[in-house]
Every structure is written in C-alpha cells, then in structure tokens.
C-alpha positions in Angstrom: -1.1 59.3 118.1 -0.2 60.7 121.5 2.7 58.2 122.0 4.5 57.5 125.2 7.5 58.8 127.1 9.5 55.7 126.2 8.4 55.8 122.6 9.4 59.5 122.3 12.8 58.8 123.8 13.4 55.7 121.6 12.1 57.4 118.4 14.2 60.6 119.0 17.3 58.6 119.9 16.9 56.4 116.7 16.7 59.6 114.6 19.8 61.2 116.1 21.8 58.0 115.9 21.6 58.3 112.1 22.6 62.0 112.3 25.6 61.2 114.6 26.8 58.3 112.4 26.4 60.5 109.3 28.6 63.2 110.8 31.2 60.6 111.7 31.1 59.3 108.2 31.7 62.8 106.8 34.6 63.2 109.2 36.2 60.2 107.5 35.8 61.5 104.0 36.0 65.3 104.4 38.9 65.7 106.9 40.3 68.7 105.0 37.1 70.6 104.9 35.8 73.2 107.3 33.7 72.0 110.3 30.5 73.5 109.1 30.8 71.8 105.8 31.6 68.4 107.4 28.5 69.0 109.6 26.3 69.7 106.7 27.4 66.7 104.5 27.3 64.5 107.6 23.8 65.5 108.5 22.7 64.9 104.9 24.4 61.5 104.9 22.5 60.6 108.1 19.2 61.8 106.6 19.7 60.0 103.3 20.6 56.8 105.2 17.4 57.2 107.3 15.3 57.8 104.2 16.7 54.7 102.5 18.1 51.9 104.8 14.8 51.3 106.7 13.1 51.4 103.3 15.3 48.7 101.8 14.9 46.4 104.8 11.2 47.1 105.0 10.8 45.8 101.4 11.7 42.4 102.8 10.5 42.5 106.4 7.7 45.1 106.4 7.8 48.5 108.0 8.4 47.2 111.5 10.7 47.9 114.5 12.8 44.9 113.5 13.4 46.2 110.0 14.5 49.5 111.4 16.9 47.9 113.8 18.4 45.9 110.9 18.7 49.1 108.9 20.5 50.9 111.7 22.7 47.8 112.2 23.7 48.0 108.5 24.6 51.6 108.8 26.7 50.9 111.9 28.4 48.0 110.2 29.2 50.2 107.1 30.7 52.8 109.4 32.9 50.3 111.3 34.1 48.7 108.1 35.0 52.0 106.5 36.7 53.2 109.7 38.9 50.2 110.0 39.8 49.9 106.4 43.0 51.4 105.2 42.3 54.9 104.1 42.1 54.9 100.2 44.3 57.3 98.3 42.4 60.4 97.4 42.3 60.6 93.5 42.6 64.1 92.1 43.6 65.4 88.7 45.4 68.2 87.2 47.1 70.9 89.3 45.4 69.6 92.4 47.5 66.5 92.4 50.2 68.4 94.2 50.4 68.2 97.9 47.4 66.7 99.7 44.9 67.3 96.9 43.2 70.2 98.6 43.7 73.6 96.9 43.8 76.9 98.5 40.2 77.5 97.5 39.2 75.5 100.6 40.0 78.6 102.6 37.4 80.5 100.7 34.8 77.8 101.0 33.6 78.3 104.6 34.3 80.6 107.4 34.5 79.8 111.1 31.6 81.1 113.2 33.7 83.9 114.7 34.5 85.2 111.1 30.8 85.6 110.0 28.7 86.4 113.1 26.0 88.2 111.1 25.4 85.1 109.0 24.9 82.8 112.0 22.8 85.3 113.9 20.5 85.8 110.9 20.3 82.0 110.3 19.6 81.4 114.0 16.8 84.0 114.2 15.2 82.7 111.0 15.5 79.1 112.3 13.8 80.2 115.6 11.0 81.8 113.5 10.5 78.6 111.6 10.4 76.6 114.9 7.7 78.9 116.2 5.6 78.5 113.1 6.1 74.8 113.0 5.1 74.4 116.6 2.0 76.6 116.2 0.9 75.0 112.9 1.4 71.3 113.6 -1.6 69.4 115.1 -1.9 71.8 118.0 -4.2 70.2 120.7 -6.6 72.6 122.4 -8.0 72.2 125.9 -11.4 71.3 124.6 -9.9 68.4 122.6 -10.0 69.8 119.1 -6.8 70.1 116.9 -6.0 73.4 115.2 -3.5 74.7 112.7 -2.4 77.8 110.8 -3.0 79.0 107.3 -0.3 77.4 105.1 -0.6 73.9 106.7 -4.4 73.7 106.6 -4.2 71.8 103.3 -1.2 69.6 102.6 -0.4 68.7 106.2 -3.4 66.4 106.2 -2.0 64.4 103.3 1.4 64.1 104.8 0.0 63.0 108.2 -2.0 60.3 106.4 1.1 59.0 104.7 3.1 59.0 107.9 0.5 57.2 110.0 -0.5 54.7 107.3 3.1 53.7 106.5 3.8 53.2 110.3 0.6 51.6 111.3 -0.2 49.3 108.3 3.4 48.2 108.0 2.9 47.1 104.4 5.8 48.1 102.2 6.0 49.5 99.6 2.8 51.4 100.7 -0.5 52.0 98.9 -2.5 55.2 99.1 -4.6 55.0 102.3 -6.9 57.5 100.7 -7.3 55.3 97.5 -6.7 51.7 98.7 -5.3 49.3 96.1 -3.3 52.0 94.3 0.5 52.1 94.8 1.8 55.2 96.5 3.8 56.8 93.7 4.2 60.2 95.4 7.8 60.6 96.6 6.9 59.2 100.0 10.4 59.1 101.6 9.8 62.7 102.7 7.1 61.2 105.0 8.6 57.8 105.8 11.4 59.5 107.6 8.8 60.6 110.2 7.1 57.2 110.0 10.5 55.8 111.1 10.3 57.8 114.3 6.5 57.2 114.8 6.9 53.4 114.5 8.8 53.3 117.8 5.8 54.8 119.6 6.6 58.5 119.7 3.9 61.0 119.4 2.7 62.0 116.0 3.5 65.6 116.7 7.1 64.8 117.5 7.5 62.4 114.6 6.2 65.1 112.2 8.3 68.0 113.6 11.7 66.5 114.5 12.9 65.6 111.0 11.7 69.0 109.6 13.8 70.9 112.1 16.9 69.1 111.0 15.9 69.5 107.3 15.4 73.2 107.6 18.9 73.6 109.1 20.3 71.5 106.2 18.5 73.9 103.8 19.9 77.0 105.5 23.4 75.7 105.9 23.4 74.2 102.4 22.6 77.6 100.9 25.3 79.1 103.0 27.9 76.7 101.9 26.9 76.9 98.2 27.0 80.7 98.4 30.5 80.6 100.0 32.0 78.3 97.4 30.5 80.1 94.5 30.9 83.7 95.5 33.8 83.5 97.9 32.6 86.7 99.6 30.6 86.6 102.8 28.7 89.9 102.2 27.5 88.7 98.8 26.5 85.3 100.0 24.7 86.9 103.0 22.7 89.2 100.6 21.8 86.2 98.4 20.7 84.2 101.5 18.5 86.9 102.9 16.9 87.7 99.6 16.1 84.0 98.9 14.5 83.1 102.2 12.7 86.4 102.7 11.8 86.6 99.0 8.9 88.5 97.5 8.3 90.6 94.4 6.4 93.8 93.9 3.1 92.5 95.3 3.2 94.9 98.2 2.5 97.7 95.8 -1.1 96.5 95.2 -1.8 96.9 98.9 -0.2 100.3 99.1 -2.4 101.4 96.2 -5.5 99.9 97.9 -4.8 101.6 101.2 -5.4 105.0 99.6 -9.1 103.9 99.2 -9.6 101.8 102.3 -7.1 101.2 105.1 -8.7 97.8 105.8 -7.2 96.6 102.5 -3.8 96.6 104.2 -4.9 94.9 107.4 -6.5 92.0 105.5 -3.0 90.8 104.8 -3.0 89.6 108.3 -6.5 88.3 108.4 -7.5 87.0 105.0 -7.0 83.5 103.7 -4.1 83.7 101.2 -4.4 87.5 100.5 -0.7 88.4 101.1 1.7 90.2 98.7 3.1 86.9 97.6 -0.2 85.1 97.2 -2.6 87.6 95.6 -4.2 85.4 93.0 -6.8 87.9 91.9 -3.9 90.2 90.9 -1.9 87.3 89.4 0.8 87.4 92.1 2.0 83.8 92.5 5.7 84.0 93.6 5.2 82.5 97.0 7.6 83.1 100.0 10.1 80.3 100.3 9.8 79.7 104.1 6.1 79.9 104.8 4.7 78.7 101.4 7.4 76.2 100.1 9.3 74.8 103.1 6.8 74.8 106.0 3.8 73.2 104.3 5.5 71.2 101.5 7.6 68.4 103.1 8.8 67.0 99.8 10.3 70.3 98.8 11.8 70.8 102.2 13.5 67.4 102.3 14.4 67.6 98.6 16.2 71.0 99.0 17.8 69.7 102.3 19.7 67.2 100.1 19.9 69.3 96.9 21.6 72.4 98.2 24.3 70.6 100.1 24.8 68.3 97.1 25.3 71.3 94.8 27.9 72.7 97.1 29.7 69.4 97.2 29.5 69.1 93.4 31.0 72.5 93.0 33.8 71.6 95.3 34.3 68.3 93.4 34.7 70.3 90.2 37.1 72.7 91.8 39.2 70.0 93.3 38.7 67.4 90.6 38.2 65.0 93.5 36.7 61.6 92.6 35.6 60.9 96.2 33.4 64.0 96.2 31.9 63.0 92.8 31.0 59.6 94.4 29.3 61.3 97.3 27.4 63.6 95.0 26.2 60.5 93.0 24.9 58.8 96.1 23.0 61.8 97.2 21.6 62.5 93.7 20.6 58.9 93.2 18.7 58.9 96.4 16.6 61.9 95.4 13.8 60.7 93.2 11.6 59.2 96.0 12.5 62.1 98.3 11.6 64.9 95.9 11.5 64.2 92.2 11.6 67.9 91.3 14.9 68.2 93.1 16.3 65.3 91.2 15.2 66.8 87.9 16.8 70.2 88.9 20.0 68.5 89.9 20.1 66.8 86.5 19.7 70.1 84.7 22.4 71.7 86.8 24.7 68.8 85.9 24.1 69.2 82.2 25.4 72.8 82.3 28.1 72.3 84.8 29.6 69.3 83.0 29.7 71.4 79.9 31.6 74.1 81.7 33.9 71.4 83.2 34.7 70.0 79.7 35.1 73.6 78.3 37.9 74.2 80.9 39.4 70.7 80.3 39.6 71.5 76.5 41.6 74.6 77.2 39.0 77.3 77.9 39.7 80.1 80.3 37.1 80.7 83.0 38.6 83.8 84.5 38.0 86.6 81.9 34.9 88.7 81.7 32.1 86.6 80.1 31.9 87.2 76.4 29.3 84.4 75.9 26.7 86.4 77.9 27.3 89.5 75.8 26.0 87.6 72.8 23.6 85.3 74.6 21.7 87.9 76.7 20.8 90.1 73.7 19.5 87.0 72.0 17.5 86.2 75.1 16.0 89.7 75.1 14.9 89.2 71.6 13.3 85.8 72.5 11.6 87.4 75.5 10.2 90.1 73.3 8.8 87.4 71.0 7.3 85.6 73.9 5.8 88.9 75.1 4.1 89.3 71.6 3.0 85.6 71.8 1.3 85.9 75.2 -2.2 86.2 73.7 -1.6 82.9 71.9 -0.7 81.1 75.0 -3.1 78.1 74.5 -1.7 77.6 71.0 1.9 77.7 72.2 1.2 75.0 74.8 0.7 72.5 72.0 4.3 73.0 70.9 5.7 72.6 74.4 7.1 69.1 73.7 8.7 70.3 70.5 10.3 73.3 72.2 11.7 71.2 75.0 12.9 68.6 72.5 14.8 71.4 70.7 16.3 72.6 73.9 17.5 69.1 74.8 18.9 68.5 71.3 20.9 71.7 71.5 22.2 70.7 74.9 23.2 67.3 73.6 25.0 68.8 70.6 27.1 71.1 72.8 27.9 68.3 75.3 29.0 65.9 72.4 31.1 68.7 70.9 33.1 69.3 74.1 33.2 65.6 74.8 34.9 65.1 71.4 37.4 67.9 72.2 38.2 66.4 75.6 38.7 62.9 74.2 40.8 64.3 71.3 43.2 65.7 73.8 43.5 62.4 75.6 41.7 63.5 78.8 38.9 61.0 78.7 40.1 59.1 81.8 39.7 62.1 84.0 36.3 62.8 82.6 35.2 59.2 83.1 36.5 58.9 86.7 34.7 62.1 87.7 31.5 62.8 85.7 31.4 59.3 84.3 31.4 57.7 87.7 28.8 60.2 88.9 26.5 59.3 85.9 26.9 55.5 86.4 26.1 55.6 90.1 23.1 57.9 89.7 21.6 55.7 87.0 22.1 52.5 89.0 20.4 54.1 92.1 17.8 56.3 90.4 16.4 54.1 87.5 14.7 51.5 89.7 12.9 54.4 91.5 11.9 56.1 88.3 10.6 53.0 86.6 8.8 51.5 89.6 7.2 54.7 90.9 7.8 58.0 89.2 7.1 57.1 85.6 3.9 55.3 86.5 2.6 58.4 88.2 3.8 60.7 85.4 2.3 58.4 82.8 -1.2 58.8 84.3 -3.5 61.8 84.4 -2.2 65.1 83.0 1.2 65.0 84.6 3.5 65.5 81.5 2.3 68.0 78.9 3.1 71.1 77.1 2.7 74.5 78.8 3.7 78.1 78.4 4.4 81.0 80.8 4.1 79.0 84.0 1.1 80.2 86.2 0.4 83.5 84.3 -3.3 83.9 83.7 -3.8 87.5 82.8 -0.6 89.6 82.4 1.8 90.2 79.6 4.8 87.8 79.7 7.6 90.2 80.9 5.4 92.2 83.3 4.2 89.0 85.0 7.7 87.9 86.0 8.8 91.4 86.9 6.0 92.0 89.4 6.2 88.5 90.8 10.0 88.1 91.2 10.7 91.8 91.7 14.1 93.5 91.6 15.9 90.2 90.9 14.1 90.0 87.5 15.4 93.4 86.6 18.9 92.9 87.8 19.4 89.4 86.4 20.2 90.5 82.8 23.0 93.0 83.6 24.3 90.6 86.3 24.6 87.9 83.6 26.5 90.2 81.3 28.7 91.4 84.2 29.7 88.0 85.5 32.9 86.3 84.7 32.8 83.0 82.8 33.1 80.8 85.9 30.2 82.5 87.7 28.2 82.6 84.4 28.5 78.8 84.1 27.5 78.5 87.7 24.3 80.3 87.1 23.6 79.2 83.6 21.5 76.1 84.7 18.9 78.7 85.7 18.5 79.5 82.0 18.0 75.8 81.1 15.6 75.2 84.0 13.6 78.2 83.1 13.4 77.3 79.4 12.2 73.8 80.1 9.8 74.8 82.9 8.3 77.4 80.6 7.2 74.9 78.0 6.5 71.7 79.9 4.9 70.7 83.2 5.7 67.5 85.0 2.6 67.2 87.2 -1.1 68.1 86.8 -0.8 71.3 88.8 1.1 73.8 86.6 1.9 75.9 89.7 4.1 73.1 91.0 6.7 74.0 88.3 7.9 76.6 90.8 9.7 73.8 92.6 12.1 73.9 89.6 11.9 77.6 89.0 13.1 78.4 92.6 16.3 76.5 92.0 17.0 78.6 89.0 16.0 81.7 91.0 18.6 80.7 93.6 21.4 80.5 91.1 20.4 83.9 89.5 20.4 85.4 93.0 24.0 84.6 93.5 24.9 86.6 90.3 22.6 89.4 91.3 24.2 89.6 94.7 27.6 89.6 93.2 26.6 92.4 90.8 24.8 94.6 93.4 27.4 94.4 96.1 30.1 95.4 93.6 28.0 98.4 92.6 27.5 99.2 96.3 31.3 99.1 97.0 31.9 101.4 94.0 29.3 103.9 95.2 30.5 103.6 98.8 34.0 104.6 97.8 32.6 107.9 96.6 29.6 108.6 98.9 29.2 106.4 102.0 25.7 107.7 103.1 24.3 107.4 99.6 25.6 103.8 99.3 24.0 102.8 102.6 20.7 104.4 101.6 20.7 102.6 98.3 21.4 99.3 100.0 18.5 99.8 102.5 16.1 100.6 99.6 17.2 97.6 97.6 16.9 95.2 100.6 13.5 96.6 101.4 12.2 96.3 97.9 13.4 92.7 97.7 12.0 91.5 101.0 8.9 93.7 102.0 6.4 91.3 100.3 8.1 88.3 101.9 8.3 89.8 105.4 4.6 90.8 105.3 3.7 87.2 104.2 5.7 85.7 107.0 4.0 88.1 109.4 0.6 86.9 108.2 1.6 83.3 108.7 2.9 84.1 112.2 -0.4 85.5 113.4 -2.4 82.7 111.7 -1.0 80.1 114.2 -3.8 78.0 115.6 -6.4 80.1 113.7 -8.1 77.2 111.9 -9.8 74.2 113.3 -8.4 71.1 111.6 -10.2 68.3 113.5 -13.1 68.7 116.0 -12.9 67.2 119.5 -15.4 64.5 118.5 -13.3 63.5 115.5 -10.2 63.3 117.8 -12.0 61.1 120.3 -13.2 58.9 117.4 -9.6 58.5 116.2 -8.5 57.6 119.6 -11.1 54.8 119.6 -10.1 53.6 116.1 -6.4 53.4 117.1 -7.2 51.2 120.0 -10.0 49.0 118.6 -9.8 48.9 114.8 -7.4 46.8 112.7 -4.6 48.8 111.0 -5.6 47.7 107.5 -9.4 48.2 108.0 -11.3 50.2 105.4 -13.6 52.9 106.7 -16.2 54.7 104.6 -16.1 58.5 105.2 -16.8 61.5 103.0 -14.0 62.8 100.8 -12.9 65.9 102.7 -9.3 67.0 102.7 -9.0 67.3 106.5 -10.1 63.8 107.2 -9.1 62.9 110.8 -9.5 59.2 110.2 -7.0 59.1 107.3 -4.6 61.6 108.8 -4.5 60.6 112.5 -5.0 56.9 112.4 -3.6 55.9 109.0 -6.6 53.6 108.3 -7.8 53.2 104.8 -10.8 55.2 103.6 -12.6 54.4 100.4 -11.7 57.7 98.6 -9.8 60.8 99.8 -9.9 64.4 98.7 -9.7 65.1 95.0 -7.5 68.1 95.8 -4.8 65.5 96.6 -5.6 62.7 94.3 -6.1 64.8 91.1 -2.8 66.5 91.5 -1.1 63.2 91.8 -2.4 62.2 88.4 -4.8 59.6 89.8 -8.3 58.6 88.4 -10.5 58.8 91.5 -13.7 60.3 90.1 -15.7 57.0 89.8 -14.8 55.9 93.3 -15.7 59.4 94.6 -19.2 59.1 93.1 -19.6 55.6 94.5 -18.9 57.0 98.0 -22.0 59.1 97.6 -24.0 56.1 96.4 -22.9 54.0 99.4 -24.2 56.7 101.8 -27.5 57.5 100.0 -28.5 54.0 99.0 -26.4 51.6 101.1 -28.7 48.6 100.8 -28.5 48.8 97.0 -24.7 49.1 97.1 -23.7 46.0 98.9 -21.5 45.0 96.0 -19.5 48.2 96.5 -19.1 47.5 100.2 -17.8 44.1 99.3 -15.5 45.4 96.5 -13.8 47.9 98.7 -13.8 45.6 101.8 -15.5 48.2 103.9 -15.6 47.3 107.6 -16.8 50.5 109.2 -19.0 53.4 108.2 -18.6 56.9 109.7 -21.5 59.3 110.0 -20.8 62.7 111.2 -21.5 66.4 110.3 -19.3 66.3 107.2 -21.0 63.2 105.9 -24.5 64.6 106.6 -23.6 67.9 104.8 -22.1 66.1 101.8 -24.8 63.4 101.2 -28.4 62.6 102.0 -27.3 59.8 104.3 -29.7 56.9 104.8 -28.9 56.4 108.4 -31.6 53.9 109.1 -30.3 51.5 106.4 -26.7 51.9 107.7 -27.9 51.1 111.2 -29.6 48.0 109.9 -26.3 46.9 108.3 -24.1 47.0 111.3 -23.6 47.9 115.0 -22.8 51.3 116.4 -19.4 50.9 118.1 -18.7 54.6 118.8 -21.1 57.5 119.4 -20.2 61.0 120.7 -22.6 63.9 120.1 -23.3 63.8 116.3 -20.4 61.4 115.3 -21.2 57.7 115.0 -19.1 54.8 113.8 -20.8 51.6 112.6 -19.2 48.3 112.2 -20.6 46.4 109.2 -21.7 42.9 109.9 
C-alpha cells in the first residue's frame, strides 16, 4: 500500500512511457494539425494503449510485471514499425482532395496558446483546483495512523480502490469481484486497471490512484476545448461553453436564498452538511450535480470515459470536415476501446454517430448545411407540443414507465428509417464508396473491437438485476416535468429552444444528438440506479451548451454594439446565474477535504499485517460495510461487500449477505458456509460487533488470533 521509492519511480515511468509513445504516434498521423490537438490525441492514444495492451497480455500471462513489459514492448514495436514504414497516402474525398488534403478549416480548429490566454489560464486554475481536491480526498494519512477523505469520495472511492488492489495483488485475469468472490467483474474495470498497472510495479496506492486521474482530467478539459473550437470556430463562444459546463449548476441556489430569510444557518449548511448543496438538494428534488466534484472526481469510469470520448468527438468532427479516412480509423479504435472503460460513453458515442452520419449523408446527397436551419423551425414546435404532453402525463409516471421499451423502439425505428432513406439517396448518386471508406470502415472496426467486450462482460451485467428497463422523467420524484428540468439545468434549459431555432443546419446537426440521447434516456435506464442516466444526459447537455453559447454570445455582440455597459452587465448576470450553484458546490467540496474518517488507525495497521502475511487470494470474513479497509487497501477477497455497490451493478448478493450474519452469530453451525466460501480468516472489530451479535468464543475456538490491536482481532481458521 505504501510502496517504495523504486516502485514509485518505475510505476510513474511506465505510465509516462505510454503517454510519450502516444504523443509520438499522434505526431506521425496528425502532422498537419495544431500542437494542442496532437497532444490531446497522442495522450488519449497512450491512455487507451495502457488500458488495453497490458489487459490483452494479462489474459494470457496473468496481471504481472512480465505481462506489462510485454505489453509495453508491443507498443514500442508498433511505433517502430509504423515510423519506418513508408508513409501511406492520405485518403480524402470531395473538395479536400486538392492540395495536401487539409482544408482551411484547420486554422479555425485550434489556437496557439498566445492567441487564447484566457482559455489556458482558466483551464490551468481549474486543473489546480482539481489537483487540490484530489490530493485532499484520496486516502490521506493522518499522524495518528487513520486515513481520511472528503465528502464526494467517501463512497465510490472504496470500490475503486478495491478493484485496483485486487487486480494488482491477486493477478488473476480477467478479474472477479473481490467483494463477491466467484462472480466475474463485469463493471467497466479498465478505468481502474490503469492504476493497477502503476501499482503492480510497487508504487504507493495513493500515487497509483492519483496519477492517471491527473492526466485524464487534462484530457477532458483539452478535449472539450478542441471540440468547442472545431464546432463553434469562435474562442469566446467555446470559452463560455467550457466555463458553463465545468462550473455547471441550475437554480438550486434560490432555495438557499429563500431559506436565509428565515435562518442564516440554512446558507452556511452548504459548507457543512452532507450533500446539502445547490446541486445536490434531494429534499427539494435538485439532482443536476456539478461536473467536476460530483461526476469526475469521485466517478473514475466517467472521468476516463469522457477523457476518451471528448477528444474522439473532436476527431470525428474533423474527420467529417476533412473526409479523411485515417481520422475515421483513429475514431474507430478509440470508440471500440470504450465499452470496458466506460459503457455509457460508448453508448453516447453510438448515439452521436447515428445523428452525425445522417447529417453527413444529407450533405453527400446534395443538402446545404450553411443556411439558417428550417428543420428546427418545424421540429422545435413539435418538441414543445410533446413536452406539454409529457407535462400533463407526469402524474402517470409509473404507467408510462411500462411503455419505455416501446417508446425507445419507436425512436430507434424512426432513426433507422431516416438513415436508410439517406443511404439510398447516397448510393443512388454513386457515392457509396466514399461512405463505405469513411463511416463503413468506422462501423466495421468498432464492431470487431467492441462486440467481444459487450458479449463477454457488458451484456452479462445488463442481463441481470434491474439494469435494463423502462423509465420516465429521469430522477424526478415530485415536480412537474418541465419545471424539474428548468430548476435543475437552469438557464441552459430556457435558452436551448431558441438556440436550436437560431442555429444553422451544420450546428443543428452537431447538437441534434442531444435530442436523441435525451429521448432514449427519458424512457429507458441501462443500470439499476436511474440516477446514473445522467452519464448520458451530460453528453447531450454539452452539445446543447455549444448552441446556447453560440446564441448568447451573438446576442451579447448585438447588444454591445448599441450599449456596451448594458451588454457587460447582462453577460455578468448570465454567467452568475449559470454558475453560482456549481461554484457553491465546489466550495463545499473544497472545505470538506479530510473531513471524514475512512479507515481507523487500527484498520490500517491490520491491512499492513495482511499485506505482509496473508496470501493474495485468501478469503476474509468481514461485515458488509462500504468503507471496508480489507477489501479496499489489501485487495483480498471478502465473502460479501456492500450492497450499495453490488445492487447497483445488478448482482444478486442478498443471500450471501444474510449468510455473513449467520457465520458471525452461529459460526459452529455454519461450518459448511466457511468451507463453501473458502474462508481462511475472520475479522472481528467494532463494525462487526455493531452489525451482528458475534459469537467470539466460538470463533476463537475455530482458529488462532494472528493479529490484535485494541478492539480489532484477526483469526486464522484452522
């Protein structure tokens, strides 16, 4: 857990070797692009390679240092082969076949650092804020030996730590759940194995956990920046969208302002209560969490998924602009790698591709993307009518849930009909070759890479529990349909409709996937926890933000031409309304650093003993708490982990959870259960004593006490 100096150096060096090689790879394929774009795609390439190459070699050799060295060797060999091969001709189509295949739009894609200082300063300050939070929230050791954390990482971090340590220590691959031994780990575990790949070399657990997250958050920030630049081609608009996305928050702050009139302490509890912030006020049905402190800091799968997704979307947009086959291939590789990194990001990418390929074929068939968007002028009023119907139907939410599959089926059918129609028009005009060599190649590669992951892991998890079922109105529990989204999302929800009408066709098609994502996420959930649909909704929110920023900045410029002071005041008010709730939430997370005890000093000492004296695949009987130090810090198997993790993974754990209580209360009568689960050790501590009526005398008779410190004892079963 603590690692060594040599282990830290080797683990960090191994990680950055992948990053360096990835950037070099990008330099070979993206020579015409701006440096920041090359850096982004190169870094993503390095991360995807580190997610996958050690995984593939570990399937054969186990998760060992040797398998990691072989994986790195394969990456180096690939780079050498590509570097010395004759540069292939870059295949482009249409107008872009002239010259070197790179259009003038490259100049609008990215700016040098000196051209956009505000962007880089804002990104740098936000990154430093994230670093401070990550350092103060990640297994922070205190002088008395205990480990503490902050508010947002008090829950999920325990699960991720357990995945990281169990993969690295047990070395069995593919891994099982260490908190439910014998059950294959179907959760997208590559978001954690990337840290296991650092930890396996002997680095400290803290460094292994933090280091990949620092690079991933930079990829998220830079990916959003590059996507905004290629879509909006305006640094002010993309800056506004960036700021409103990462500092997001709705109208939740109004509840606190209202309560302050009665009691000033109602405002200060933002900074002292447990999840009582303007973006997490469940009692008032406020659920639109802040991106940085609620989505990216505690939820590693989302962080690493978006780290790949945002840059991939930017590259895909460039591929469509340039009609560049090479770019489509890179997009396909990144997309095909996503299911075991973050399944929701893979699903979001698929939905974006459905809409974007329609727009691509529309243009191939002779459609003009430049005029003002007439489609939205008919589509948006229809959408308003539909929203009004949904508003009326809110009281019948439970009945509508039953039709969720039918609604999604209808949406998919309509999408397929539109795609087939434009596919027919493209083929009729004899342009099928271009379509096949771009989107066809992308589809084929993605299917080859993604289907094995989906069939061997994802579908097995989705097929169990309550993972895939009908739903309606996301996480709304008590409000009317329209008001729920207005108060949660805030000004963006009000501006989105006029922004869609205002947008030109090209920008409309860019943001249109948001409508598809929202429609599907409104009527179906893909995991037991309905709230987790926000991992899809935020991608749609991002695309709508681009249109909203485009619309608002144009209005600002118009007002500014008449009255400068009025325009500036309006801009300040808009930014304040969009970000106040988010900034207050971020402030709460900042002051919560090291506020909560995660593991006691006795538990940490016990884990140190276990790491040195207990076999990596041993099974230890503990209670089922979520902050289980044994599972998180040592990676050893426990009979049953927390239901808060297992239930939301769609796993049936209830019988085993009940058996844990029986094994503590009547151990002599449960010898068959000890044998069934291969229990080697029994832990008795304050948590076990508070959870069960522990028959300590019987457990003492069954084994030998090998560790004792204060009120924590570990017994080895004979």
